[in-house]
N, C-alpha and C positions, 0 to 999 in steps of 0.2 A: 865679689859681691857679697854683702852682708845679707843673709837670709834667715828668717825665723818665723815660726808660727806663734801667735798669741793664743794660749790654750789653758783652760782649766776644766777639769772634769765636773766641777760644780757650776751649775748655771747661776746667772744673776750676779756675777761678781764684777761686771763692768768690762768684760773682755772686748767687746766690739768697740765700745767707747775708747778704751785704751788703744786699740789698734788704730783707730782714726786719728787720734791726737799724736801718736808716735809717728805715723806716716807724715803728718803735717810738720812735726818737729824736725824730722830728717830733711824734708824738703826746704824748710826755712834755713837750713845750713847749706843750701846749694846743691844737695844731692838729688839724683834722679831716682824716683821712688815708684815702684809698682806694687799695688795691693791686689791680692787674689782672694776675695771672700768666697767661702764654700758653704755657707749656712743656708739651707733651703727654706728656712722659716722667714715669715715677714718680719719687719723690724730689724733688718740686718744692716750690714755696712753700706750696701747700695742705697738703702733707704736713708741712712744718716747723711750720706753725701748727695742725696737727691738725684740719683741716676738709675732708679729702678722702674722707669716708665714702661719699658718693654719686656718686663719679666714674664708676662703672660702671652707674648706674641709667639704663636706656634710656627711662624715662618722665619723667625730670627735665627741667625747663626749664633751658636752658644759655645761655651767652654766644653760642655758635655759632648757636643758633636766632635770637637777636636780630640777629646780624651779617647774616643773610639775611632779616631782617624777618619772621620767623615765630615770634616769642616766644610762649610759652604763657601768659604773665602779664606783670606789670609788671617792667621791668628792675631796679628797685630791690629787688624781692623776691629777686633772686639773691644779694644781699649778706649775708654773715655777719660778725659782729663777734668779733674775737679779743682778745688781750691788749692792755692799755693803750688799748682802744677803737678799735684799728685795724680798718677795714673791708676785706673782701676778697671778691672774686668767685671762689669755688673753681673750680679746674680740673676739666674733665670729659674723659672719653675721646674725646668727639666732636672735640676739638681735633686729634686725630691726622689727621682727614680734612678739616681746615679748607680747605686749598688746593683740593681736589676739590669741596667743597661750594660754595665761592665761585665756582669756574669754571662749575659747572652753573647756578648762579643767574645768572651773567653771560650765558651762552648762552641761557637761557630768556627773559631779558628782552630780549636783542637781537632775538629772533624777533618781538617786538612793538614794536621800535624804541625800547626804553627803555635808558637808560644805567645801568650798574652798575659803577662803578670799584671794583675788588677791594681796593685798598690803603687806602681811606678809610672803610671801614665801621665800624671801631671809633670813629673820630672822630665819625661820624654818630650812632652809638648813644649815646655820652657826651653829645653836644650835645643830642640830643632828650630825654634824661633830665635835662638841666640840672645835670649833675654839678658844674659850676663854681659853682653857687649853694649847693651843700651841702658842698663840700670845699675845704680850703685847699691840699692837696697830693695829687697823683696820681702814683703809681709804677706803672710797667709792667715786668714781668719776662718778656722774650721768650727763646726758645731762642737758642743760639749760631749756629745755621745760618741762612743767608739764606732768605727765603721769605715767605709771607703773614703768618705770626705776627710776624716782625720788622718787615716793612714797615708793617703796621697799627699796631704799637707806635710806630714812629718818626713816622708821619704824625699820630698822635694827640697825641704829646708834644712833638716837634720839638727835644728836648734829650736829651743822653746824659750818664750818669755811667759811667765806664769803669774797672772793676777790672783791674789789670794785675799779673801775677805776674812779678817781675823775675828771670827764670831764662833758661837757654839756650833753652828751649822758647818762652819769651815774647819773646825778642829780636826775632824776625821780626815779631810783631804790634806791638811797640813802634815799630819802624822804619816800619811801614805804617799807623800811626794816621791820619795826615793823608790818605793815599790812600783809606783805608777810608771816612772821613767824606765825602770828595769823591765817591767812587763812589756812596755811598748817596744823596747829594743829587742826583746826576745821574739815578739811576734813579727817584727819587720826585718829582723836580722841586720840591723844597722846600729850605729852608735848615735846617741842623741845627747847633745849638750844643752844644759840649762843655763842660758845667759844671765837670767835674773829672775828673782821672785819679787813681785811688787805688791806689798800689802796695800789694800784699797779700802776706802770708806772707814778710815781709822778715826775713832773719836777720843783716843787717848786714855782709855780705861786700863786698869791694872791687868785685867784678863787679856786684853788685846796686846798689851806690851809683852806679856808672857808668851803669847802665841808667836809674836814676831821674833822674840829671842829663840824660840824653838826652831823656827825656820832657819835662822842664822846658825844655830848649833848643828843642824843637819848638813851644813856646808853650802847652803844656797846663798848666792850673792843678793843682797838687798840694798841696791844703790840709793833708793829713796822710799819714803813712806808717804802715800797719798791720803790726805785727810778727807773726811766726809764732806763732799761738795755737791749735795743733792740738787740744790737749786741751779747751779751752774750746768751740771751734766744733763739734767732734765731739760734745761733750756736748749742745749745742743740738739736734742732729739726733736724738740718742738719746732725749732727753726731750721733743722736739717743742715747742720754745719759742725765744724770742730769747735773746741772751746776757745781757740784763738779768735776765730771769726765771731763767735757769739759775744765775747767780751768787747771786741772792737766795734761791732756793728749793732749790737742789741742791748747794750748796757748804757744807761744815761750818765753813769759816773763810774770811775774806777774804784774797785774794791781791792784793797791790798791783799786779802787772802786769796782772791781769784788770780791776781797776778802772780802770787807765790805758787799757785797750782800750775800755771803756765810755765813758770820757771822750772818746776819739777819735771814736767814733760820734756822740756829741753834737756835737762840734766840726764834723764833716762836715755834719751836718744844719743847724747854724747858718750855716755857710758857704753851703750851697745855698739856704737861705731868703733870705739877703742877696742872693745872685746873682739870685734870682727876685723880689726886691722884696717878700718876705713878712716881716712882723714877727710873731714868735711872741709870743703874749700872756703866756706864763709860762715862759720858758726855764729849765731846771734849771741849777743851778750845775754847772760842768764837773766831771765825774767823780763827781757825787753819786749815791747809791743808797739808796733807802729799804729798810730791813729791820726789820720789827717796830717801826715808828715810830721807829727810831733812824737818824739820818742819818750815814752813813759817808763820809768824804771820801777820794778817791784821793790 
């Protein structure tokens, strides 16, 4: 199973949007995809896929219940299916208190001499549910801040895909990418692979080109560069769907530059599948999009 977390320590770089579109891109190739979003804030992956209706239901079974081994039902019953057959475990407001919940469980078990490592519980839950037997790809979308959400995501996936905005604000994070990964490895005592760095919202300025070259110089793989597509991606959030669905169902005409962006999402997915040793059974032609049974080529 190919597993990775889409993560950047800088907020506002399009992390969740990238996660959604990579999930759909993997599914378009015939792969079974599970997404596990862990961001407790509103405007998250569950919102983008329009499955956050029960996030405030105090009686609902949630991922947090399962992380402390108190699930109200089967883990697989948490899963909902969204566009292109992508499966997702919707976020719940209980994620806001995940750190405190895990700490209380750890303290309670220590009183009885039991071990409860806080950062490995997502991996445990996924393993016990035999997720690797049901899915080809696992994507986890943690928040930008360090803490139990991020650490559980990294322990469960051991791989990162890092969106980077090549701007003045993003310059510091670019320079510290290697240090960031090293620090996370030291804290979790695991090895973390960086499958790709994805420059996002690129406008083609000389300064941005210099930052992208710096990323490559540091040894990070940059399979594609995503141009600034504000209108397209804001449309995804407005209509609560991926870019593929937005172009197919909410645009009255094809725009070549948007089809090019879809092709790049497909290209990133194929690159990651190759890196993870996954062979997609039915990879779509690069940039292809079905609309009313008519195939339009970028």
